[in-house]
N, C-alpha and C positions, 0 to 999 in steps of 0.2 A: 566496520567494527561490530562484533557481536555484543549481545546484552551482557555476557559475562565479562568481556574485555572492558566494556563501558563502565560497569560497576567496579571492576578491579582498578581502573585508572583513576577513579574519582575518590581520592583519599579522604576528603572531608565528609563523605556520606557515611551514615551509620549502617552500611551494607557492605559486606565483603565476602569474597570467596573463601571457603574454609581451607586451611592448610593443615588439616588433621589427617584423617585416613583418606587418601585420594583413590580415585578409581584405578590407578596403576599399582595400588598396594603400598605406596610410600606412606610413612608415618612421621609426623612432626608434632611439636608441642602445641597443645591446645589448652584453653583455660579449664580449670577444674569444674567450673559451673556448666560447661558444655560436655566435658568428658563423662561426668556422672549421669548424663542423660542417655548415653549411647549403650546399645546392646552389643554383644560380641559379634565382630565382623561387620558392623554397620559402617557404611561409608557416608561421611558428611559432604554434602554438595554445596550448601550455602548456609551462612550464619548472618543474622541481621539483628537489629534492634531499632526501636523508634528513633526518629530524628531528635536531636537535642531540643528542637522547638517544642517537643512534647512537654518539657518541663514547664513552659509558660502557657501553652495552649490548652493542654488537657485540664479540664475543670477550671477554665479561665474565668468563669462566672464568679468563683470564690474571691478572686482578686477584686473584681468590680464590686462585689458585695461589701468587702472590707473597706474599700475606699469610700463607698457611698455612706456606710455607717460612720466612718471617721469624719467625713465632711458634715454629716448631719449633726453630730455632737459638737463639732467646732462651731457650726452656725448657731446651735442651741445655746452655746456658752455666751453668745452676745445678746441674747434675748432676756430682758429684765423679768419677764413673766415665767421664764422656764423654771420648772420644779427641780431640774438637775443642771448643775453648772460644773462642767468638766473643763479645766483649763486646757488651752491648746498645747501647752508645754507637756501635757500628759497624753492628749489625744494622738498626736502625730508620732511620738516615740512608740506608743502602743501599736499604731498602724504599722510602723516599720518592723517592729518585733513580730507581729502576726504574719506579715508578708515574708519575712526571712524564714520563719518556721515552715510556712507553706512551701517555699522554694526548696528548702532542705529536704522536706518530705518527698516532693516530686522528683528531686534529683536522685534520691535513694530508690524511688519507684522506677525511674528510668534506668538506673544502673543495674537493677535486678530483673529487667525484662530482656529476655533473649529469645529470638526466633531461629529455629534450626530446621533445615531441610536435609533429610538423608535419603538414601536409596530405598528406605522402607516407610518412613513416616514424615509428617510435618508436625512440628512441636512448638508450643509456647511455654516458656518457663518464666514465672513471675512471682513476686512476693517479697516484702521487706522483712517482716518478722515471721511470717508464715509462708512457707514454700508451697507453690502449687504448680502443676504441670498439666497441660491439655495437649492431647495428641490425636492424630487421625492417620490410619494406614493409607498409603498412597492408593492402594487398590480399592479403597472404599470411597474415595472422594469423587463425587459426581458433579458438583457445581462449585464455581468460584466467581467472585465479583470484586470490583474495585469501587470504593466509596470515597468521595472527596468533597469536603466542604470548601467554600470559597477561599477561606484563608489558607487551607491546606494546598489548594491548587496554586495559589499565588506563590507559595513557598516550595513548590515541587514535591509535595508529600501526598500520601493517600493511605487509605486503610484497605487491606486485602483480606477477604473472608473466604473460608472454605467449608462446604457442607458435604456430609457423607450421605450415602444412599439411605433413603427412607427418613431423612431428617428434614424438618421444615425450617430450620435455623442454621446459621453459620456457627459451627462448634468451635472452629479454630479461626482466630482473628489476629492478623498482624496489623497493629495500629500504627498509624502515622509513619510509615516507612518512606525513605527517600526513593525516588524513581519507581513508583508503584507499578507502572506498566511493565518495566523491565523485570522487576521482581516477579510479577504475576506470570510473565511469559516463561521465565526460568522454572518456576514451580510447575507450570502446566507441561513443560517439556519433560520434567522429571516424572510427572504422573503418567504421561504417555509412554515413556521409556520403561519405567520400573513398575508402575502400577497396573498398566494395561498391556504393555508390550513386552514385559520382561519378568524375571523372577521376583517374587515378593515373599514376605514372611507368611 
Protein backbone atom coordinates (compact mmCIF):
# COMPACT_ATOMS: atom_id res chain seq x y z
CA UNK A 1 0.00 0.00 0.00
CA UNK A 2 1.42 3.40 -1.00
CA UNK A 3 1.63 6.44 1.27
CA UNK A 4 -1.22 8.07 -0.63
CA UNK A 5 -3.48 5.03 -0.25
CA UNK A 6 -2.54 4.76 3.41
CA UNK A 7 -3.52 8.38 4.07
CA UNK A 8 -6.69 8.07 2.02
CA UNK A 9 -7.87 4.95 3.88
CA UNK A 10 -7.37 6.51 7.33
CA UNK A 11 -10.48 8.62 7.64
CA UNK A 12 -9.86 9.77 11.21
CA UNK A 13 -6.59 11.46 10.25
CA UNK A 14 -6.61 15.17 9.48
CA UNK A 15 -4.73 14.43 6.25
CA UNK A 16 -6.53 13.70 3.02
CA UNK A 17 -5.87 13.63 -0.69
CA UNK A 18 -7.39 16.55 -2.49
CA UNK A 19 -10.35 15.91 -4.73
CA UNK A 20 -10.04 19.32 -6.32
CA UNK A 21 -8.17 19.73 -9.60
CA UNK A 22 -6.60 16.35 -10.19
CA UNK A 23 -3.63 15.52 -12.36
CA UNK A 24 -6.05 14.12 -14.93
CA UNK A 25 -7.78 17.49 -15.19
CA UNK A 26 -10.93 16.45 -13.32
CA UNK A 27 -12.53 19.12 -11.16
CA UNK A 28 -14.67 18.60 -8.07
CA UNK A 29 -15.91 20.77 -5.25
CA UNK A 30 -13.35 22.01 -2.74
CA UNK A 31 -13.74 24.30 0.23
CA UNK A 32 -13.62 28.05 -0.46
CA UNK A 33 -10.74 28.42 2.02
CA UNK A 34 -8.60 26.19 -0.21
CA UNK A 35 -9.96 27.42 -3.54
CA UNK A 36 -9.04 31.02 -2.78
CA UNK A 37 -5.38 30.00 -2.40
CA UNK A 38 -5.08 28.47 -5.86
CA UNK A 39 -3.67 30.04 -9.00
CA UNK A 40 -5.08 29.42 -12.47
CA UNK A 41 -4.37 25.88 -13.61
CA UNK A 42 -2.80 24.86 -10.32
CA UNK A 43 -3.22 21.21 -9.34
CA UNK A 44 -3.89 20.29 -5.71
CA UNK A 45 -1.96 17.20 -4.63
CA UNK A 46 -2.56 17.10 -0.89
CA UNK A 47 -4.60 18.95 1.72
CA UNK A 48 -3.86 18.60 5.41
CA UNK A 49 -4.40 20.26 8.77
CA UNK A 50 -3.08 19.69 12.29
CA UNK A 51 -4.32 16.71 14.27
CA UNK A 52 -7.25 17.51 16.56
CA UNK A 53 -4.79 16.87 19.41
CA UNK A 54 -3.39 20.27 18.44
CA UNK A 55 -6.29 21.87 20.36
CA UNK A 56 -5.07 20.43 23.66
CA UNK A 57 -1.34 20.12 23.12
CA UNK A 58 -0.37 23.38 21.41
CA UNK A 59 0.41 25.82 24.20
CA UNK A 60 -0.48 23.18 26.78
CA UNK A 61 1.54 25.11 29.36
CA UNK A 62 -1.37 27.60 29.53
CA UNK A 63 -3.70 24.93 30.93
CA UNK A 64 -1.11 23.93 33.52
CA UNK A 65 -0.60 27.57 34.48
CA UNK A 66 -4.33 28.18 34.94
CA UNK A 67 -4.76 25.03 37.03
CA UNK A 68 -1.73 25.94 39.18
CA UNK A 69 -3.05 29.45 39.82
CA UNK A 70 -6.50 28.11 40.71
CA UNK A 71 -5.09 25.56 43.14
CA UNK A 72 -2.92 28.24 44.73
CA UNK A 73 -5.89 30.55 45.35
CA UNK A 74 -7.96 27.61 46.63
CA UNK A 75 -5.17 26.75 49.09
CA UNK A 76 -4.74 30.42 50.03
CA UNK A 77 -8.40 30.63 50.91
CA UNK A 78 -7.86 28.15 53.76
CA UNK A 79 -5.01 30.14 55.33
CA UNK A 80 -6.02 32.49 58.17
CA UNK A 81 -3.04 34.77 57.51
CA UNK A 82 -3.79 35.17 53.80
CA UNK A 83 -4.40 38.81 52.74
CA UNK A 84 -6.69 37.56 49.95
CA UNK A 85 -9.51 35.13 50.55
CA UNK A 86 -11.21 33.92 47.39
CA UNK A 87 -13.88 31.27 48.02
CA UNK A 88 -13.53 27.98 46.19
CA UNK A 89 -17.03 28.55 44.84
CA UNK A 90 -15.48 31.35 42.77
CA UNK A 91 -12.06 29.87 42.06
CA UNK A 92 -13.09 26.70 40.26
CA UNK A 93 -15.91 28.22 38.16
CA UNK A 94 -13.40 30.87 37.08
CA UNK A 95 -10.94 28.10 36.18
CA UNK A 96 -13.58 26.25 34.16
CA UNK A 97 -14.49 29.46 32.32
CA UNK A 98 -10.84 30.22 31.51
CA UNK A 99 -10.18 26.70 30.20
CA UNK A 100 -13.36 26.82 28.12
CA UNK A 101 -12.35 30.11 26.52
CA UNK A 102 -8.89 28.73 25.81
CA UNK A 103 -10.32 25.57 24.22
CA UNK A 104 -12.69 27.57 22.01
CA UNK A 105 -9.82 29.77 20.85
CA UNK A 106 -7.62 26.78 20.02
CA UNK A 107 -10.52 25.10 18.23
CA UNK A 108 -10.89 28.18 16.02
CA UNK A 109 -7.12 28.24 15.51
CA UNK A 110 -7.16 24.57 14.46
CA UNK A 111 -10.15 25.00 12.15
CA UNK A 112 -8.46 27.87 10.32
CA UNK A 113 -5.13 26.12 9.74
CA UNK A 114 -4.87 24.47 6.34
CA UNK A 115 -1.82 22.94 4.71
CA UNK A 116 -1.88 22.59 0.93
CA UNK A 117 0.51 20.94 -1.49
CA UNK A 118 0.11 21.73 -5.19
CA UNK A 119 2.19 21.04 -8.27
CA UNK A 120 3.74 24.51 -7.81
CA UNK A 121 3.85 25.41 -4.12
CA UNK A 122 3.59 24.27 -0.55
CA UNK A 123 1.26 26.50 1.48
CA UNK A 124 0.23 27.24 5.06
CA UNK A 125 -2.99 29.18 5.62
CA UNK A 126 -3.87 30.23 9.16
CA UNK A 127 -5.47 32.97 11.23
CA UNK A 128 -8.68 33.38 13.22
CA UNK A 129 -9.37 37.11 12.94
CA UNK A 130 -6.43 38.00 10.71
CA UNK A 131 -5.67 35.85 7.66
CA UNK A 132 -2.07 34.94 6.85
CA UNK A 133 -0.51 32.72 4.21
CA UNK A 134 3.03 31.38 3.94
CA UNK A 135 4.16 29.64 0.78
CA UNK A 136 7.27 28.33 -0.92
CA UNK A 137 7.68 27.29 -4.58
CA UNK A 138 8.58 23.64 -4.95
CA UNK A 139 11.58 24.50 -7.12
CA UNK A 140 13.03 26.59 -4.26
CA UNK A 141 12.76 24.04 -1.47
CA UNK A 142 16.18 22.63 -0.59
CA UNK A 143 15.76 21.11 2.86
CA UNK A 144 13.00 19.44 4.84
CA UNK A 145 12.85 17.85 8.28
CA UNK A 146 10.50 16.14 10.72
CA UNK A 147 10.34 17.22 14.36
CA UNK A 148 8.52 15.22 17.02
CA UNK A 149 8.22 15.75 20.75
CA UNK A 150 7.67 12.72 22.95
CA UNK A 151 3.93 13.29 23.31
CA UNK A 152 3.58 13.82 19.56
CA UNK A 153 5.42 10.58 18.84
CA UNK A 154 3.13 8.69 21.22
CA UNK A 155 0.09 10.09 19.40
CA UNK A 156 1.47 9.45 15.90
CA UNK A 157 2.00 13.11 15.09
CA UNK A 158 4.89 15.27 14.02
CA UNK A 159 5.84 18.64 12.61
CA UNK A 160 7.26 18.90 9.09
CA UNK A 161 9.39 21.90 8.13
CA UNK A 162 10.56 23.11 4.70
CA UNK A 163 13.41 25.54 3.97
CA UNK A 164 14.17 27.26 0.68
CA UNK A 165 17.54 27.88 -0.92
CA UNK A 166 19.67 30.41 0.93
CA UNK A 167 17.54 30.30 4.07
CA UNK A 168 18.75 29.28 7.50
CA UNK A 169 15.25 28.63 8.85
CA UNK A 170 12.20 26.59 7.95
CA UNK A 171 9.87 29.12 6.34
CA UNK A 172 6.96 26.72 5.84
CA UNK A 173 6.01 24.53 8.79
CA UNK A 174 3.19 21.99 8.94
CA UNK A 175 2.57 21.59 12.65
CA UNK A 176 1.36 18.42 14.36
CA UNK A 177 0.21 16.49 11.29
CA UNK A 178 -0.82 12.86 11.52
CA UNK A 179 1.54 10.32 9.91
CA UNK A 180 4.36 12.86 9.41
CA UNK A 181 6.69 10.41 7.71
CA UNK A 182 4.12 9.61 5.01
CA UNK A 183 3.27 13.30 4.57
CA UNK A 184 6.96 14.18 4.34
CA UNK A 185 7.54 11.49 1.71
CA UNK A 186 4.59 12.64 -0.42
CA UNK A 187 5.79 16.25 -0.35
CA UNK A 188 9.34 15.22 -1.26
CA UNK A 189 8.02 13.16 -4.16
CA UNK A 190 6.16 16.25 -5.40
CA UNK A 191 9.32 18.34 -5.05
CA UNK A 192 11.31 15.83 -7.10
CA UNK A 193 8.63 15.54 -9.77
CA UNK A 194 7.45 19.12 -10.13
CA UNK A 195 10.15 21.23 -8.50
CA UNK A 196 13.27 19.57 -9.86
CA UNK A 197 12.17 17.13 -12.52
CA UNK A 198 9.18 18.85 -14.08
CA UNK A 199 7.65 22.17 -15.05
CA UNK A 200 7.15 24.83 -12.40
CA UNK A 201 5.94 28.41 -12.32
